[in-house]
C-alpha positions as CSV (number, residue, x, y, z in Angstrom):
1,M,31.3,11.3,27.4
2,G,30.3,7.6,27.3
3,D,33.0,5.2,26.1
4,T,35.5,8.2,25.5
5,T,37.1,8.0,29.0
6,L,40.1,10.3,28.7
7,V,43.0,9.9,31.1
8,A,45.8,12.5,31.1
9,A,49.3,11.3,30.0
10,P,51.7,11.1,32.8
11,D,53.0,14.5,33.7
12,P,56.9,14.2,33.8
13,R,57.0,16.9,36.6
14,G,54.8,14.5,38.6
15,E,52.0,17.0,38.9
16,D,48.3,15.9,38.5
17,I,46.4,17.5,35.7
18,D,42.6,17.7,35.2
19,P,42.0,16.0,31.9
20,L,38.7,17.8,31.4
21,K,40.0,21.2,32.1
22,K,43.5,20.7,30.6
23,L,42.8,18.6,27.5
24,V,39.1,18.2,26.6
25,R,37.7,21.7,27.0
26,P,40.7,23.1,24.9
27,A,40.1,20.5,22.2
28,I,36.4,21.4,22.2
29,E,37.2,25.2,22.0
30,A,39.4,24.4,19.0
31,M,36.7,22.8,17.0
32,P,35.1,25.0,14.4
33,L,32.1,26.9,15.7
34,S,29.2,24.4,15.0
35,R,26.3,22.7,16.5
36,R,28.6,19.7,17.1
37,R,30.8,21.7,19.1
38,T,27.8,23.2,20.9
39,V,26.5,19.8,21.7
40,V,29.7,18.6,23.2
41,Q,30.1,21.9,25.2
42,L,26.8,21.5,26.9
43,Q,27.5,17.8,27.6
44,S,30.8,18.7,29.2
45,Q,28.9,21.0,31.4
46,G,26.7,18.0,32.6
47,L,23.4,18.4,30.4
48,D,21.8,15.2,29.5
49,D,20.7,14.3,26.0
50,A,17.1,15.7,26.8
51,Q,18.3,18.9,28.1
52,I,20.6,19.4,25.2
53,S,17.9,18.7,22.7
54,E,15.7,21.1,24.3
55,V,18.4,23.9,24.7
56,L,19.3,23.5,21.0
57,G,15.7,23.0,19.8
58,I,16.6,20.0,17.9
59,A,15.1,16.5,17.6
60,P,17.0,13.9,19.9
61,D,18.2,11.9,16.9
62,R,19.8,14.8,15.3
63,M,21.5,15.6,18.6
64,H,22.8,12.1,18.8
65,R,24.3,12.4,15.3
66,D,25.9,15.6,15.9
67,R,27.4,14.4,19.3
68,Y,28.6,11.2,17.6
69,A,30.5,13.2,15.0
70,A,32.0,15.7,17.5
71,V,33.1,12.8,19.9
72,S,34.6,11.0,17.0
73,E,36.5,14.2,16.0
74,L,37.5,14.8,19.7
75,R,38.6,10.9,20.0
76,S,41.0,11.3,16.9
77,E,42.3,14.6,18.3
78,L,42.9,13.4,21.8
79,G,43.7,9.6,20.9
80,T,47.1,9.7,22.5
81,F,45.5,10.6,25.9
82,I,43.0,7.6,25.7
83,R,44.1,4.4,27.5
84,D,44.6,1.6,25.3
85,G,41.6,-0.3,26.6
86,H,39.3,2.4,25.8
87,R,40.5,3.1,22.2
88,K,38.5,1.8,19.2
89,K,40.0,-1.5,18.1
90,T,39.7,-0.8,14.3
91,R,39.9,2.1,12.1
92,R,37.6,2.4,9.1
93,A,39.2,2.6,5.8
94,K,38.8,5.6,3.8
95,K,36.5,5.0,0.7
96,D,37.8,5.7,-2.7
97,R,35.5,8.0,-4.4
């Protein structure tokens, strides 16, 4: 998932856990059923951008936007499991509307 490397929090029982199986896939499954969710599901299965675009029948730029939004959503959901060096340094301020 690019710069969204996830590392599992230390398990107090000393057991190793697979972050993809125990953290990422459940977080993806918890997302609302949408094209964003489908994009990250396919990506987590090892498909590359061209394959995902082809499977979904969408333009690569649309797939990139969907993936960016999905990864941002997952990053905020799984933020406590992302190592400090891999976290975003700044947060965008919410716009007043």
